[in-house]
C-alpha positions as CSV (number, residue, x, y, z in Angstrom):
1,M,257.6,328.4,-18.7
2,L,258.0,325.5,-21.0
3,C,260.3,323.5,-18.5
4,W,258.1,324.3,-15.6
5,R,254.9,323.1,-17.5
6,A,256.6,319.8,-18.7
7,S,258.0,318.9,-15.2
8,S,254.8,319.8,-13.4
9,T,253.1,317.1,-15.2
10,R,252.5,313.6,-13.8
11,T,253.5,311.4,-16.8
12,V,255.9,311.6,-19.6
13,G,253.2,311.4,-22.1
14,A,251.2,314.4,-20.7
15,A,254.6,316.4,-20.6
16,R,255.1,315.7,-24.5
17,I,251.7,317.1,-25.0
18,A,252.1,320.2,-22.9
19,A,255.6,320.7,-24.6
20,S,254.4,320.2,-27.9
21,S,251.6,322.6,-27.5
22,A,254.3,325.0,-26.4
23,G,256.1,324.6,-29.5
24,V,253.1,325.0,-31.5
25,L,252.3,328.2,-29.8
26,F,255.9,329.3,-30.1
27,G,256.3,328.7,-34.0
28,T,252.9,330.3,-34.5
29,G,253.8,333.4,-32.6
30,V,257.1,333.8,-34.6
31,L,255.1,333.7,-37.9
32,V,252.6,336.0,-37.0
33,A,255.2,338.4,-35.3
34,H,257.3,338.3,-38.7
35,A,254.0,338.8,-40.5
36,I,252.9,342.0,-38.6
37,A,256.4,343.3,-38.4
38,G,256.6,343.1,-42.3
39,T,260.4,343.8,-42.3
40,H,262.9,341.7,-44.3
41,A,264.0,338.6,-42.4
42,K,267.5,338.2,-41.4
43,V,267.5,334.4,-41.8
44,S,265.3,332.5,-44.3
45,L,262.4,330.8,-43.2
46,G,262.4,328.2,-46.1
47,S,260.0,327.8,-49.1
48,F,257.4,326.8,-46.5
49,P,257.5,328.9,-43.4
50,P,254.6,327.1,-41.7
51,L,256.9,324.0,-41.4
52,L,258.5,326.1,-38.7
53,I,255.6,325.3,-36.6
54,V,255.9,321.5,-37.1
55,I,259.7,321.7,-36.3
56,D,258.9,323.7,-32.8
57,A,256.4,321.0,-32.3
58,I,258.6,318.1,-32.5
59,F,261.3,319.8,-30.6
60,G,258.9,320.6,-27.7
61,I,258.0,316.9,-27.9
62,F,261.6,315.9,-27.1
63,L,262.1,318.6,-24.5
64,G,258.9,317.7,-22.8
65,A,259.8,314.0,-22.5
66,I,263.1,315.0,-21.1
67,G,261.3,317.4,-18.6
68,G,258.7,314.7,-17.7
69,R,261.4,311.9,-17.1
70,L,263.4,314.4,-15.0
71,A,260.4,315.2,-12.8
72,R,259.5,311.5,-12.6
73,G,263.0,310.8,-11.3
74,L,262.9,313.7,-8.7
75,R,259.5,312.4,-7.6
76,E,260.6,309.0,-7.3
77,R,263.6,309.9,-5.3
78,D,261.8,312.2,-3.0
79,A,259.5,309.2,-2.1
80,L,262.1,306.9,-1.6
81,V,263.8,309.5,0.7
82,E,260.3,309.9,2.8
83,K,260.0,306.2,3.0
84,V,263.4,305.6,4.4
85,A,263.1,308.6,6.9
């Protein structure tokens, strides 16, 4: 869904926002699921687990920018092909 949402937006900035929101939701979901499960973590979440949300949002921004640029390139290519045809 993240790739689809980021590539369906019209601008790179909008793709960044959509993907960073997805990163925040993902990071929050991981922490909430971990808290609900109450089991011992196999991997350390560090001394400040909410930092995971920030890290996921940052990765989301980069992935959204890449998806937005790819989508823009495809739209420009399709417009060029239609113009030539």
